[in-house]
N, C-alpha and C positions, 0 to 999 in steps of 0.2 A: 591708808586708813579704810576700814571696811565701810561699805555703803550702808547707811542707816535705813531701816525699813519704814515705809510710809504707813501710818496706823490704818487699820482696816475700819470699815463701817458695817453696820448690820446689813445694809442693802448689797454691799459688795460680797459679803459672805454668803448670803442667800443666792447670789447669782453664780457662785462657783459651781462649775459642771464636772462630772466625773470624766476621767480620761482612761486610756487603755492600761495605764499604771497609776498607782496612787502617788499623790504629790503633796508638798507642804507650801503654804503661803505664810509669810511671816508678818506678824503684827508689830514686832519690835520688842526689845527688852527680854528676849528669850521665849516670848509667847508665839506659837505657830498654830495654824489649823491645817490638819491633814485631811485631804479629800480622798476617800477610798474609791475603788473602782465601782462600788455599788451605789455611790452617791452619799453615803454616810459621812458626816464631818466630825472630826474628833480633835479637841483641843490637846496640844502637847506643850511641854516645856523643855526647851533646849538649854543645856548648861555645861559648864566645865568645872570640874572639881579636882583640886590638887594638880592643876596644870594639864589634866587630861580630859578630852571631850567624853561625855557620858552618854549612854543611850537615852533617847527621849523619854521623859517622864509623862505619863498620861494624866491629863487633868479631868477629861470626861467628854461625853457626847455633847455636841453642839445643841441638839434639840432640847437638852435639859439644862444647859449652862449658857447664860447670856454672855455677850462680849464684855460687859462690865464686870460680871462676876469672875470670868476667866482671867481678866487683867488683875483683879484683886488677888486671885490665887497665885498667879505668876509673880506678883510682887512679894507675896509671902514666901514663896519658894526661893526667890532671889536673896531675900534676907537670910534664909537658912544656909544657902550656899556660901554667902559672904562670911558665915561663922564656921565654915568647913563641915557642914551637916548635909548629908544627902536628903533630898526632898521626897525620895520614892516612897517611904513608909507613910509620910504625911498625906501624899497624893492618893495612896491606896485607901487610906482612912476617909478622905474627903469623898472619894468616889462612892463609898458605901453610903455616906449620908445623901448624896445626890440621887441615889436610887429611889428615894421617897418622892422624887419630883413627878411621879405619875399620878400623885394625888391632886385633886382639883385645887386645893389651897396653894400648893407649891407651884402648879402650873400658872395660876393666877398671879403669883408673885413674879414669875418669869415674865409673863405678859406685861405687867405693869412696869417692870424694870427695862424692858426692851421696846415693845411696840408703843408704849406711852411716853417714851423719853423725849420725843420731839413735839409733843402735844402741849397745848396751853395749860397753865396751872388749873384753870376752872375745868377743863375737859378731864384732866387727871383726877381732880377731886370728885367730880360727879361719878366717874367710873369706879373709883375705889369705894365711894360711899355705897353704891349699889351692890358691889361685891361684899363689903364688910357688913352691911346691914341685913341683907336678905339672902344672898347666894351662899356665902361660906358658911353661915351657921346651919343651913339646911343640908348642903351637900359637899361641904369643903373637905370632909374626910373620905369621900367616895373616890375611887380611881376614875380618872378622866374618861376611860373607855366604858365605864359602867353607868355613867350618867344617862338617864332616859328622858324621853319626851315627857313622860308623866312627872318626873321630878320637876321639870321646868314649868310645866303647867301648874303644878301645885304651888311653886313659888309665886307665880303670877297671880293665882287665885287668892293667896293670902294677902298679897299687896292690894288687890282690888277690894277685898273685904274691909280694908282700912279706909276705903273711899278714895283710892289713888290709882285710877286706871291709867293715867299718863306715866306714873312711876312704874306701874307694872309693865307697860310696853317698853319703857326705857331699859328696865332691868333684862327683859327678854332680849333686847338689841345688844346689850353689854355681853350677855352670854353668847349670842350669835357671833359677835365680833371675836370674842375670846376663842371660840372653837375654830373660826376661820383661820386665826393665827396658829392654833395648834396643828391644824391640817397642813398649813404651809411649812411648818417645821417637822412634819411627818410623825408627830406624836400620836395623832388619831387620824382615822380615815373618814369619819362621818361627823356631821354637825347636827346634833339632836334638836337644836332650835330652829333649823331650816324648815321643818314641816309645820311649825306653828304659825299660822297666818296672823298678821297684825290685827286684822279686823276681829279676830276671835278674842282679843285681849282688850282692845279699846277702839271705839269709833269716835271721830270728832267732827263737829260741824265746821263749816268753812270758817277760816280765820277772820276775826274782826278786829284784831289788835291794831290800835292806833296809839302812837307814842305821844306823850305830852311834850310841850315845849322844852321843859327841863330835861326830859330824856333825850330829845333830839340834840340839845346842846351838849349834854354829857357824853353821848355816843360819839358825836363828831369831834369833840375835844379829845376823847380817848384815841380815836383813830389818828388824829393829827399828831398826838404825842407818841404814837407807837413807832416801831422800827420797820414797818412794812414799806415797800417802795413808793416813792412820791407819786408816780402816776396812779397807783392803786388808791392812795389817799384821795387824790383829786377825782377819780372815778366814783368812789363812794360818796363824796360830797356832791358831785354832779347828779348822781342818781336822786338825791334829796331835792336839789334845786330844779331839775328839769322835769321831774314827775314821770319819766319814761320807764319802760320795761328794761330790765337788765340787758337782755339780748340786743335791744335797739341801741343801747349805749356802747357796749363793748365791741360790737361789729360796725360801728360808725366809721365813715371815711371823711377825710378832710374836704373832699369836693361837695359834701352835703352842707357845708357850713359857709355862711356869709357873715363873718364876724363883724364887719363894718356896719352891717344892718342888724346885727344881733339876732340872726335868724338861722335856725337849723331846719332843714327840709329833709325829712326821712322819706325816701322814695317808696312808692306803692309796692314795687317788686320786693322790697325787703320786709314789708308789712303783710304781704299776701292779701292785698285788698286793692280796691280800684284807684283810690286817690292818694296823693302824697300827704304826709302829715306835717304841718308847720309846728315848730316848737320855738316860741319866743324866749330869748335869753335874757336873764337879768344881767346887770353889770358885773356881779360876782362871777357868774358862769362864764361870761366872755373873758374875764381876766384869767380864770383857770385854764380855759381853752387856749388862749394866747400863750400861756406858760408852756402848755404841752406842745404847741405848734413850734415854738422857739427852741425847744429841746432838740428838734431835728431827729427824733427817734425813727420816724417813718414818714415818707411822703404820701403814703396811701392811708394807713390806719391811724386813728387817733390813739388807740391803745394797742400797740403792736406787741406780739409775743417776744419774750426775751430770746427765743430760739431763732429769730429772724424777723425782719420787718415786712415780710410778704404775707403775713396772716395776723389776725388779732389774737388777743389773749383768749384762753378757753372760757366758756360760759361759767365754769365752776371756780375760776380763779378768785373772783370776789367773795364767793361763799367761803372758800378755804381761808382767805385772809381774814374774814370776820370771825370765823371759828377759832383761828389761831390766836386771836386777840383776847379771848375769854372776857368779853365785855360785861360789865356789871349792870346789865339791863334785863329784867326778868322776861323769860320766854320770847326773846327777840329773834326774828329771822330777817334775812335781808329784804324780802318783799315788803316787809312792814314799812320801809321807807316810802315806797310808792303809795301804799294804802294811806299812810299818814299824810303825805303831801296832798293827795287828792281830797282827803276828808277835810283837812284844814282850809283848803282853798275853795272847794265847791259847795260845801254845806254852808248855808246862810249864817247859822249860828257861829260856826267857826270863823267864817269870813268877817263878820262883824267884830268878833273878839280879836281877830288878827289885826283889823284896822285900828280898833281902839288901842291895842297894845302898842302899835307903831305910831299912834298919834295922827292918823289920817282917817278920812271918811270913806267908807266903802261906796264904790260906784253903783248908782241904782241900776237894777237889771233891765229897766226900760229905757235907759239913756240912749240918745240918738247915735252916739258913736260907740255903742257896745260892739263887741266883736274883737277885731284885732287889737284896737287900743285898750280895751277892757282886759284882754288876755295878757297884753304886755304889762299893764298896771298890776294885775293879779300876781304875775310871775315875779315882779320887782318887789312888791309888798311881801310876798312869801320869802324871798331871798333875804330881805331886811329882818323879817321876823326870826328866821333861822340864825342870822348873824347875831341878833340881840341875845339869843339864848346861849350861843357859843361863848360870847363875851361874859355872860352871867356865869357859865360854867367855869370859865378861866378865873373869875373873881373868887368863886367858892373854892 
């Protein structure tokens, strides 16, 4: 029995390098990609008709045809062969239609079908909306190599005139990512959006975004219900409960924790300052850390990399996890967790509100045992407040 080909992925295809002679790599079911000595990659269809092996039928250039589209065409040609019909004429006709893919609107469809395939639904939706609303109506009919800096600036200016500078910057970024993709596929050689600085489109004040209790609950509920790895869910939850910076958490080691005393001491060397930083842990935080410790993933790092327990996860891992979730929280970024926690716990108004919601009295700021005991009390009341809103989100 012939060995079945393992289906290819887009990343595997992009990694294929030219050799001294051209060669083919099979995707399965007759579809192969041929790598030429020049580095060009061409989709072909391998088939047998009337009991005889036929010359490969050309589907088209990989730069213009995504893996998904190539598979669809191969399926179409298989059905023709099953009826005793040669697919060569149909393939030639299809290639003529594909030659239009040098237009921006067709290149955008290729981008959405391939580069966006693994992104969250929300990420795909906002990207397509920017293209459909402002980019394609203006320059969709232009050849990708003919789009100029002036074209993109004009699009951004029209969006800004509607009073939407953030959307203008988002649209510029979508175009930039699209052209980065086209460069990687060797369709174009330059990115016209590269020379347009973000500050020329929009400038923003420092973020002051603070999530409401309901938003905290809904966000953590969505994270818990998602398919991301359990340690990443706990890391995101601990960011909220401990109020520390992302890098302080993801690079933490087990020797920094005394879970019996509910204390985490971040060493000064890691903080680039003179003194160590004590972080008092709520009951909820201790329970999560014990779960991580009992998993035995690493004796050194609390959040070890999946590539080995000798290093922590990358600083970008949590951002990527949140982005992939497509959370239904407006204008949310990961650092909003820390800003929210600090605002709710340190501002007297928020602190009083927090205490009243939890049915406890806030500790007076001049109490004799303020300090460590007060910090512990604050952290526990904050964790209880977060829990109450997660339970509320569950009920909703």
